[in-house]
N, C-alpha and C positions, 0 to 999 in steps of 0.2 A: 452339293451335299444332299444325301438322301435322307429326308426328314423322317421317313417311315422305318429307317433302319434301327432306331432306338427302341429299347424294350421297356422304358420307363420314362416318367416325366423328367425332362431336363431343361436347362436354360439355353436360350439362343441369344447371343449378344450381337448387336449391330450398331455401327457408328454412323449410319446414314438414316435419313428420315423416311425413305421409300425403299425398304429392302425387298429382295426377291426371294420367294420360297420355292424350292424345287424338291422333287423326290420321285419315287417310282413304286408302283404297286408290285413290281417284280414278275408279273405275268401278263400274257395277252388277254385283255378283257374288253371286248367290244361293248359299246353302249354303256360304259362305266362312267360314273360321275365322281370326281374328287371335290368334296365340299370343304372349304376352309372357313372357319369362324375365328375372327380376330376382334376381341372385345364384343361390341354390338354389331359389327360389320360381318356379313356372311356373303361369300362369293363361291362360284364354281370355277376351279382352276382350269387353265388350258391343258388338255389331256390328249396324249398320243396313244391310241389303243394298240398300236403295233408293238412299241417297246415298253408300254406301261408307264412312261415318264409324264410328269405334270410339272407345271410352273405357273407362278402368279406373282406379279409385282404390284405393290400398292400404288393406287392412283392419286393419293393425297399424302401430304406430309404428316408424320406422326410426331407429336411432341415427345421430348425425352421422358421416359417413364417405364413402368413395368406393365405388360399386357398378357392376358391369357390367350393362348392359341390352341385351336382344336382342328384336327384333320380327320375326316371320315371318308370312307369309300362306299359308294352305293352302286350295286350291280344292276344289270338290265332288268332283273325281276323286282327291283325296289328294295332288296335286302341291304340293310345298313351294317357295315362292319364295325369292329371295335374302334373307338376314338383314340387317335394318337394325340396326347396332350403335351404342350410345350409352354414354357414361360419365356416370353420375348422381352428382352431388355434393350430399349433404345437409349443410347448414351452417346450423343454427338459432341459433347463438350469434354475436352481433356481437363485434368486438374488445373486450377488456378496456381499462380506462382506462390510458393510457400512464403510466409511472412516471418521475418526474423524479429523476435521480441527482445532478446537479451543476449549479451556476451558476458561470460564470467571468467575471471582470472583467479585461480586458486594456487598460484605459485609465487614464492618470494615474500618480501616483507609487506608489500601492498597488494591486497587481494580484494575481490569484489567485482561488481559489474563495471563494464567500460563500454564506450561507444565505438562504432566502426571508425577506423582511421586513427584512434588513439593508440599510443604506444603501450605495449604489454610485454612482460617478460615470460608469459606463459605461452610456450610454443604449441601447446595442445589445449586451447581454451575450450570452454563448454558453450555451445550454441543452443539456444532454446527458442522455439517459435510454434506457430500453428500452421496447419495445412489441411487439405481435404482428408477427412477420416479414412482409415483403412488404406492409406497409400504409403509408399516408401519414399522418404525425402533423401536426396543425395546432395552432398556438398562437393562442388567441383572447383578446381583451380582454373587459372587463366588458360591452360592448355586444353581444358575440357575433360580432364581426368577426374574420376570419382575418387575422393580422398576421405570419405566418411558417409555414413548413411544411418537412418533410423526409421522404424515404422511408426506411423502416427497412431495416436490413441483412437480407438474405434468410436468414441463418443465425442470427445473434445477436439480431436485433431492435433493435440499437443505432441511435439517431438523434441528430443534432446540428442544432440550430436557432439561427439568429440572426435577430432581428426584422427585417422588411423595412425599417422606418423607425425612427427614434429613439422610444423610449418617452417618455411625457410626464413632466415633472418631478413628483415626489411618488410616491404609492402607485399602482401599476398592479396591479389585480386580474386575474389571468390563469388560464386553464384550458387543458388539453390534451385532445385527442380524436384517436383513430385512425379512419381511414376505409379500408375494404377494397374492392377490386373484386370484386363478387359476380356473376360470369357476364356474359352479354350478352343484349340484348333481340332481338326478331325481326329488327331491322335490322342486328344485329351491333354496336350501340353498347354500351359497357360499362355495367353496372349497379353503382352504388356503395352501400355500406351503412355507416352511421356507428355507431361503437361507443359505449361508456360514456364519459361526460365525467369527467375527473379532478376531485379536490377542488381548489378554488381555492387559489392561492398568490399572494404579493405580491412584486413587485420594486419596491423603493423607490429611485427615481432622484433624486439630489441631489448637491450639491457636498460632498465629504467635508471634515471639519475640517482646515484647513491654515493655515500661516503661513510666509512666506519672507522672506529679505532679498535683494532684487534687486540693489541696488548702493548706492553712496554718492556724494555730490556734494562736490567740492573747489571752493570759491569764494575761495581765498586765494592770493596771489602771482601770478607770471607764468604758470605752467603750471596751469591750472584745467580742470575738466570732470568727467566721470563716472569713478568709481573702481570697479573690479571687485574681486572677492575676491583678496586677496594684494597689493593695490596699495601703492605707495610714495608718500607724500604729506607735504607740509609743513603741511597744514591740521589744526590741533589741535582744530577743532570741525567735523569733516565731518558732513554730514547723511545719515543712513542712510535708505534708502527700501525699502519692501517691500509685500507684499500679504497679505491674510488674509480670512477670511469676513466678509461685511458685518455690522457691528454688534458684532464681537468686540473685546474689550479686549486690546491688545497691550502687553506689557511687554518692554523692551529691557534685556538684561544685558550687562555688559562686565567684562573683566579682562585683566591682562597675560598674554601667551602663556606657557604652562607652569605657571601657578598653578592650584590646585585649587578655589579659592573665588572667587565673583564679587566684584569690587571695588565695584560699584554697580549700580543699576537705575533705570529711569524709565518712565513711561507714555507711549507714543507718541501722536501726533495721527493720528486715523483719519478718512478721508474716503472713504466707500463701501468698495470693496475695497482701497484704497490706504492706507498709513500712512507716517509719516515721524517722525524724531527727530534732534535736534541736541544734542550733549553740552553741558551747562552745569553747572559751569564747564568751561573748556578742559582737554583731556587733556594730560598730560605726554608727552614723547617716549618712544617704545618700540613694541614689537610687541603688538598688541591682538587679542583674540578677542571677537566680539559674537554674541549669540544673541537671537532674538525668540521670544516665547512667548505663547500664549493659555491660558486655564484648561484646555484639552484637549490641545494639541499644542505642539511646539517646532520651531524651524527648525534647519537645519544651521548650523554655525559659519561666521562671516564674519570674515576676517582683514584687518587694515590695519597697515602699518608706518609709523608717524608719526615723522619725523625733526625734529630741532631746527632752528629758523630759521637760515639761513645755512650749513647743512651739506649742502645739496643736491648740490653738486659732488662731495663725498666719497662719495656713494651710488652713483656710476656705476662699474659693474664689468663685467668679462668673466667670466661664470660657467661657460661650457662651450664647447669647440670639438669638432666632430664630423667624423670621417672616414667617408664612406659610399661609398667607391670602392675597388675592387681586392679582393685576397684577404683582407686584414686590415682590418676596419672597427671602429669604436667610438670611444670618447672619447679625445681626445688631451690630453696634458699639455704644459705649456710646455717647449720644448726637444726635443720628439719629432720623429722623421722620419715623413713621410707621402708617399704617392703620390697623394693626393687634391689635385688642382691647384686646387680651389675648395671648401675646407672651410667648414662652416657655423659661424658665431659667434653665440652668444646671450649676453645679459647683463641687468643690472638698472640702472634709473635712475628718476628721479622720473616718476610716471605722467603721461602726456599731454605730456611734454617731447620734446626731440630731443637725439641724441648725435652726436658726430663721431668717425669711425674713421679713423685714419691708418695706412697700411701701407707699409713701407719695405724696399727691396732695394738693397744696395750704395750707400746714400746717396740713392737716388732715391725721393722721397716721393709718395704719392697719398692722397687722403682722400675720404670719403663721409659724408653726413649721413643719419641713420636716425631715423624716428619711434618713440617709445616708446608702447606700448599702454596701455589703461585699467588693466591689471593690473601695470604697472611693468616689463614685459619688452620687450626689443628683440631683433631677429634680423637677421643679415646674411650673405648668401652672395655671393661675387664673381660678377658677371654674366658674366665671361669668365675662362678659366683663367689663373691666375697663372704667371709665368715660373718656371723651376726656380731654386732658390737658397735662401739663408738669409734668412728674412723676420722682420721685427719688426712687431707690431701694437700700437697704442695707442688708448685711448678716453678721451673726456672729455665733459662736458656742453657744449652748444652755446656758451654764453657764458663757459665757464670759461677761465681763463688758462693753466692747467697740465693736463697729461695725468694722469689719475687711475689708470689700470691699463694693464699691458703684457703681451704674450704673444709668445713666439718659436716659430717652426716651421722645420724643414728640409724644404722641399718639393721633391721630385724625382720624376720619372715612373718608372713601373715598367719595368725592362728586359724584353727579349723572353723571357728566362728568369729567373724570380724567384729571388732569393737566399734559400736556406733552410738551416737546420741540420737534418740528418736523423738524426744519432746522436751520442751521447757515450759513449765506450768506456772501461771500467775494465780495466786489464791488471795490477792488483796484487791479490794474495790470491785471493779468489773473483772471477774475471774474467767479463766479459760486458758487454753494453750497460747503460747507466744511463738509466732512463726519465726523462721530464720530471717534476720534483718528486721524483726518486729520491735515494738515499743511496749514497755510495761512500767507500771508504778510499783511493782513488787521488788524490793531490794534483796529479797531472799527467795528467788524463784527456784523451783525444784527441777533438777535435771534428771532425766531417766534415759536408759538405753539398754543395749545388749552386748554381751561378750561371752567368752567361754565360761561354763559353769564352774563355780568355786574359785574363780581367779580374782585377784585384787586389781581394781581399776583406779588409776590416778586421774584426777580431774584438774585441768589447767585453765586459767584465764590468761590467754596470751602466753607469756613465759613464767607466770606466777602459778605455783602449785597451790590449789585451793584445799586439797585434801584427797582422801581415798575412800573407797567402799568396796565391799566384796559382793560378787554376783551370787544370785540364788542358784538353787539346783537346776533351774531351767534356763539360767544364763541372764536373767533380768537384773538390772541394778538401778538404784536411784540415789541422788545426792542433793542435799540442800546446804548451800554455803552460808557462812556468817554474812551479816549485812554487807552489801556491796555499795559502792558509791554511785552517784548519778553519772551517766555517760555511757560510752560504748564498751561492750564486753565481748571477748572472743573466746568461747569455750571450746575445748577439745579434750578427748580422753584417750588413755593408752593403758595397756596392761603394765603391771609393775615391772616386768622384765623388758619393757619398752617394745614389745611385739604388738602389732595390730593397732596402729594409730587410727583414731576415729576420724570421721568427718568433722568439719568446723561448724559451730552454731553461734551466730552473732546476734546480739540484742542490744537495745538501748534502754537503760533504766532512767526513769524520770519520776521521782517521788514527789514533785511539786503538785501533781494532780492536774496540771494545766496541759501537759503534753506540748507538742510543738505550738508555736504562736498561731499557726493556721495550716490547714491542709494544702496540698499542692496538686495541680492538674498536670499530668505528665504526657497526655496524648489525646488526640481526637481521631476517631475511626469512622469511615463512611461505609455504608452497606453496599455490597457489590451484587451483581446479578447471580454470581455463583453461590451466594449465601454468606460468604466471608466478609469480614470487616477490614478494610485497608486503612492504614494510618495516613493522614494528610497534614500538611503544614498549618500552623496557627495562622489565621487570617485568610485561609484558602477559600476557593469557590467550589461548591459541590452541587450535585444535581439529584441526590437521593436524600429524602427527608429522615431516614433512619440513621441516627448518629450515636455512637457509643463514646462516652467520656471516661477516661481512666486517670487515676491519681494515687497519691499516698497520704497517709495520715497516721494517727495513733491507732495501735492495734485494737480492734473490736469497737472502735468509736463509730458513732452515727454521723453521717455526712449529708448535709442538705445541699441540693443542687439548685442554682438560680439561673434564669435566663433574663438578663438585665436585673431588675429588682423583683421579679416574680419568682416565687418558690415553685418549682415544677416537679420536685420529687426528692427522694432521699435514698441512701444506701448505707450499708454497714461495711467497715473496713475488715479485712481478714486478720488472722493472727500475725501475718507479716506486715500489717499496716497498709496493704494494697487494697484499693477499691475500684469498682467500675460502675457506671450507671448508663442504662439504656432507657430512654424515654418511652412510655407506654403508647405513645402516638407519634406520628411523624411531625417534625418541625414544619412550620409554615414557610412559604417562600419569603426571602428577604434576609436581613442582617440579624445575627444572633450573637450575644455576649454571654458566655457561660462562666460562672464562678462557683466555688464550693466553700462551705463553712462547716466547722465541726460543732455538733450540738454539745453544750456543756451544761453543768448544773445551774449556772447563772445566765443562761442565754446561749449565744453562739459565738464562735471565734471570729476574728477578722476574716475578710474574704481572701480566698486563694488568689493566685495569679489568674489573669483573664485569658480565656480561650475563645477566639472569635472565628466565625465562618459566615459565608453568604450562601444561601440556598437559592439556586436558579431552576428554571423549568417547573415541572409539575410538583416535584417533591414527593411523588408517590413511589414507595419502595418497589424496586425491581423494574421500573419502567425506563430507566435511563434518562438521558438528556434530550428534551424535545425543544425545538426552536423554530418558530415560523420565520421563513426567509433567513434562517440561521442568524437571528437577531435577538438580543436580549439585553435590556437596559443594565442590569447588574454587571454583565460582562463588559459593556462599554465603560462603566464607571471604574471597574477594578482592573481592566487589562485583559491580556490574552489568556486563554486556557487551552490545554491540550486534550485531545480526545483520541483514545486508542480503541482497540478491538473490544466490542461489546456495547458501545454507545449507539443509541438509536435516535434518528432525527425524523422530522416530519416535513414532507413536501407541502406546497401550498394547497394542493387539492386533496390533502388528508392522507396521502400515502406515506408509509414508513420506509426509512432507509437505515438498515442496520450495518454499522461499520464492522466488518469481520477481518480485515487485514489493513495494516498501516496505521499512521498517526496523522491527525489534522489539528489545526490550531484556530481558535476563534479570532476574528478580526472584525472591527466594527467602524462604521463611518460616524464618529462622534461629532464631527464638525459639519457634516452634510446630513441634516435630519431626514431629508426625503429619500436617502439611499439606505437600503438595509445593510446589515453586516454580512459576513460571509465566512466560509471555512477555508483556511489558507494552508497550502503546502509550505512547510518551513523552508525559508531561504537560509541555508547554512553555507552558501558560497562554494559548494563543491561541484556544482553544475552537473550532477549525476541524475539519472532518471529515478523518479520516485513514484510509487504506486499505492493506491488504496482501493479496497474492494468493498462494495455495498451489496447487501442482500435486499431485494425488494419483493413485494407481493407480485405474484405472477402477472405479467402485463404484456400487451401487444406492442407498446411503444414506450419511449423514454427520451426526454429532452433535458439538457443542462446548459446553463449560461455560466460563463467564467469571466473574470476580469484580471487585469494585470499581466496577461501573457504577452511577452515581448515578441517582436518580429523575428528575433533569432532563436526563440524557444519553440517548442512544439508540445502538443498534448493530444491524447487519443483516448477514446472510449472503446472498450472491448465488451461485447455482450455475450452472455452465456444463458442457456436454458436452465430451467429448474433442476435438470439432471446433470448440469455441468457441460452440456454440449455447446461448442463454440458456434455462435450464430452470425457474427460479423463484427465490424468495427466502424467507427466514424471519427473524423478529425475536427479540430477547432480551427478551420482554415479561414473563416469569414468573420469580418468585423461587423457587429450589429449595433454598436452604440459606444458610449463613453461614460466613465465614472471618474471619481476622484482618484481611484487607484489605477486608472488606465483604461484602455479600450475594453469593451465587452464583446466577447465572442461566444458563439453558440454552436452546439452540435446535437444531433438527434438521430434516432433510428427507429424503424418500424420492423418488427420481427417478420420473417417469412411466414406465409400463410400456414396455419397449423402449428406454429411454434409460439412459445411464451417466454419472455425474458424473466429470469429469476435472479441474475447476478450481473453486476456491472463493475468493471475495473477501470479506474481512471489512472492513466500514466502521464506524467508531465516531466519535461526536462527544460528548465528555465532558471537561470542563475538568479533572476530577480524574484522567483516565486510566482505562484498563481493562486487565485482564490476561486472557490465554487460559490457563485452568487445566488443561484436558485436552481430548483429541480422541479419538474412536473412529469408524471407518467400515468399511464392507465386511462388517459382521457378518451381513447378510442372505445372504451367500454362504457362510456356514458350512455344512458338510455336515449333512444330517439324521442324527441319531444319538441316543445315550443318554448320560446322565451324571448327576452329582450334585454339589452344593456344600454342604458343612457348615461352619458358622462357629464350631463349638465350640472348635477348637484355636487360633484366631487370638486373640492378646492384644488387650486393649482399646486403643483409641486411633486406629487408621487411619480416615481419612475416605474414603468412596467416592463419587465424582461421575462425571460422564459420561466413560466410558472405563475406569474402574477396575473391579476385581473379582477373582475367582478364575478358575482355568482353566475355560473353558467357560461361565462366568457373567460377564456384563458389564453394568454400569449404563449406561443410555442417557440418562435424565433424572432430575433430583432428586438428593438427597444422603442417604446412610445412614452411620451411625456404628457401629463395632464396640463392642458392649457385652455383657458377660457371656456370650460365646460365641454371640451372636445379632446380627442387623442391626437397629438402631433407625432407623426412617424419619423423615426430617425432616418436620414438619407443614406446611411452607410451600407445597407444591404437589404435583402428581402425580409419583409415583416410578415409573419404568419400567425394566425390565431385559430382557435377551435371553439365551437359551441356544443361539442359532442357530435353525434350523428344526426343529420337533419335532411329533410327533403328539399328545403329551400332556404335562402338567406338573402337579406337586403340590408343596405346601410347607406347613409348619406356620405358624401365625399366632397372635399374641396381640393381641386387640382386634377391632374391627368395622370393616371397610373395604369399599369398592367395588372390584371387579376387572374389567378389560376385557381381552380377548384379541384381538390383531390378527394379520393375515397380513403378508407382507413388503411389500405395497403399501399398508399402513396401513388396510386394510378391517377393520371390526369383525366378528369371528367370533362373539363371545359377550360378554355383560356381566352381572354379577350382584353381589350383596352377600354377604359371607362373614364368618365368625368361626371361630376355632379351627383350621380346616383347609381348604385349597383343593385340589381334585382335579378337573381338567377334561381331557377328550379331545375333540379337534376332529372335526367330521364327516368322513366319508370323502372323500378327494380334497383336503382342506385341511390346511395346516400352520400351527401357531402360530409366530410370529416374535417378537412383543413382548408383554409382560405389563405393564399399567399398573395401579397401585394408588393409589386415592384415600383418603387417611387422614382425610378430613373435618375436617382441622385438629387432629387429636388428636396428642399428643406421646408417647404410650405404645405405639405400634404396633411390634411386633417380628416378624421373620420368620426362619426357619431351615429346614434340611433340605430344600433344593430338589432335586427329583428329576425327571428328564424322560426320555421315550422308553421307559418301562418298563410303562405301564398302558393299552394300547389297548382301552378298554372302549366298547361300543356304537358301532362305527365308522360305522354308517349315519346316525345322527342327531346324534352328539355326546353327551357324557356330562358331567354336573355332579353331584358328590356332594351338593350342597345340595338338589337336586330328586330324589334317588333314590327317595324314598318316595312319589312320585306316578306312578311308572312303570307301575303296574298298573291305570290307569284305563281306562274304555271311551270310546267316541266320543260319548256323549251328555252326561252330566253327571257331575261329580265333586263330592262334598261336601267341605266345608272341614275337617271334623274330622280332626286328626292331620297336616294338611299345612302348618301354619304353623311357620316356623322360630322359634327363640328370639328373633330380632331383628325380628319383625313383618314378614316378607317371605313372599309366596307366589310361587313360581317355576314357571311353566308352560312354560318354553322347552325343548320337547323335539322340535320339528319336526312335531307332530301337532295336529289340531283338538281343542280342549278347551272345554267350556262349564262355568262354575263359578258357583254361586249363593252370594251373600254377603248376610248379614243385618246389621242394625244391632248385634245382639248380638255377632256376630263382630268387627265393627269396634271396639266398646268393650272386648271381652274381650282380643283379641290385639294391639291397637294399643298403641304406646308413645309417651309424650309427647316432642315435639320431636326425634324420632330422626333425621329426614332433613333438616329445615330448622330455622331458628331459631324457628319458631312454637311457642307453648306448648300447641298442640292435640295430642290423641292422633292418631297416624298409623299407617296400615297401607298397605304397598306391594304391588302386584301386578305381576309381570313376566311377559311372555308374547309370543307371536308374533301376526302379523296374522290368523291363522285362529282365534285364541282369542276366546271371548265371556265377558264378566262380566255376570251378571244380578243386579241389586240388588233383593232381595226384602224386603218388610217393612222398608224402609230407614228408615222413621220409627217412633219409639216410639209407643205408644198415646197418642192425643190430640195427636200432633204435627201440624205444619202443613207441607204440601209446599213452601210458599214459603220455609221455613227452609233448604232444601237448594239449594246453588248450584254449578253447573258453572263454575269460575273461568275467566276469560279468559286465553288464553295457556297456556304450559307452564312447568314448572320442570325443571331438569337436575340429576340426581344421578349421579355417577360417569360422566359423559359420555352418559347416557341421558335422553331427554325423557319426561315424565310429565304426563298430564292430572290435574287436581286437582278432587275433589268434596268440598265442605265442608258441615258442618251447624252452623249458628250456635248452635242451641239446645244441642247436646250438645258443642260445642267439639271436633269430631273431623274428620279429613280422610282421604280415601281417595285414594292416588296410584296411577294406572293407567297402565302403559306405553302410549305414544301409539299403537302399532300395534294394541292390543287394542280390540275393539268392546265398548261398554257399553250394556246394555239395562235399563230400569226396568220391573219386572213387579209 
């Protein structure tokens, strides 16, 4: 490729670390120099002055990344030509395999997420996952054919695929692969590179187990045919029909409606996917429920109303009349007024029959015949508006001699100004308006309203005409009745020609002056982050101290509010008797008992009903629910509580976690006081994957401990940046301890350098449920400093898991238990902790362990084996962030007296107290004598080149049996750097055979470090040499 042929800055893509650059000046130029600058590196390319061509190949590997490239030509006179600028992209890594997160079925009766391998009736399910951003993800079948694709999101890497065509019935073995565009060829066409193929997964397409009752068949009497659910029939042996999976055995159950046990059952006749069943003997008259079932599933209930022979005419009814016109719409009762000139009538009759409806006005009769549906229902709406007047409607079966049901309506059109009641006024005692459904002590309240000007308005109390009044020239009217009795009154008004029926206004008159015996509390409402108040149940647990109390009482009465026996405020009921109270300050944490009393002339009324709630957390309005270690005593006492989107929790190191998606439930260890409570995924037995998402303050790291996750379940953490970019995931694959709820497992993640975690999604699939025990994050941002943590004064009992600890000392993974003033480490897995970033750390130790020191980006700084005491200083320019301890499965490992930031020894190369006695060696050879630790370890990790001679006598003398692996051989371990050399001298005892010594294939890992193994079969001994160390036989 002629690099100088471009006329502008362009990209050059390479998938090798040492690319070759070539081009031509285009002319014969003797003594010309082609100078190439790549980043900070500058070279003169090989140049042929005859043809003007040049070439240069990098002499060292370039890491993946983007580089600036400049090419200039300098002629013999030293003149510099214009620079040719290129952007070099080195990308040697194809995309990782796409990750499948979810499968979704949106076809059929059962929809939602499902797992690979499960049966689905959706032949084109929706697949969702993540992959490398700006790639195209392809879905492939077992033959390797692409059957669907989608481009990933440029930031998050999310993709969604639906197969192009229906998947085949049965098992479909599928894979996913991401393909990226990797530069362009000489013609400008894109070059594509395929990434790793995912593990195969199965989508099993088939008909889910089902059984349904479709309908029934009436073949008796004049009116026969199909019967739908709810039908009315005279057939006492109706044939039920339905569908089920082919070959399934279908049992039909039946019982009278309202009964709890089935009266009988029988096996249906199955023909392919269809089945049928006819009762034998005949069923007695009554309302029946039927249900079909196979060994796996049951149908919905199917209802039939079977009436006795000869009683069909009596079944014909008007069940509802509906007004859907004007300002007042809704159901009408017989005798009502309506402005709907064509109201809708519905009713019941024998299924598949016909009914006759007769409607009469002033003796003039009309009739219409209406068909009854398969479900026994009929409906009729006049095709033209009816005339104004007082109508009577009757209905009967088509062949019946007598009418079976009747309905009256006063139908009048609305006037130009509707008739309304606008106010009821009390002018006795405490005066003022009386709201709808209010209470008054005035037996002659004044009603007022509006209607057409100059019209007479009739005032009714229920069906009783109280009197009439005439509207003024502007349409106002008022009316005061004669004294009314105590009790409920239902006022309404209508013009004298019965047009324009008003709204209804109900009040209660109580002239005793006492009003109700006591007010009533009708609801408690908790403040939400949105500013709204949501109702909660009496006796509930809440986390916001702003609570509104609502109730009812006498209109305009003063209501005192009490918390226990303490008066905390008062409010006034409205004209409708309703009142509400919002305390002017937040309630305190704890239990509260709220009652209300009406203020009377002689004191206060009896207390209302009691409204109770328990406030947990801070109680500060708008802050949500905070819980250290997700533990709170009131929750332990009163039981579980649900938390949905909007709740905020606090991690042990003070960070906040805001729940933005999903629901969690509180769960507490009431019987094991040393264990904290936790947030639990609800176990509803459906064994489907459930997820919640937390927003956190931007952080470089995140750790979570969970409990109760079964071996057959799984859980995963997915991490996203503050902008939603997918950063990676981690699993809960390792056991780190145990609690009363089951094993404790831990997972964590450190963001790639330059990225910050802003959101974490927890996904779990476990039929038994899983609990979040503790969380810690952002500890890598702790300031560098000094400190100590002594466990001597802490009483026995506390359990320390991810997020727990003392000031400055925090557990990241694993579990420790307070015991005799020290921390006993769980033997189940790696225990790790942090003290923030520090130059050095030391702690006392009982037992023999492997210890690895990491920086904030999870890079290993140093690893070694220790007993009694650990004291390590990081090399200059590096800081220790995490310390991991491998107990090798031992149960008796104790640590104490953790001190950091106080011992900066040997800052140039790092310092380890275990190897202090080899510091005075020279650069040639170091003899073994005096250098072996008590635990059969030689540590040469000092940053310098060391050559060490080891004999078979050393191996047999200093080795210990089965110390590092489960082998029963004597073992000696050598730890060192890549510049160190181990020389095996006289490795065979006298008379030995060299063939008895074997360099074993592969490596073994101890405390996270890989070792080569050299074994001697005759002497049953093994030498473990760290993989970076060179081994020579001399």
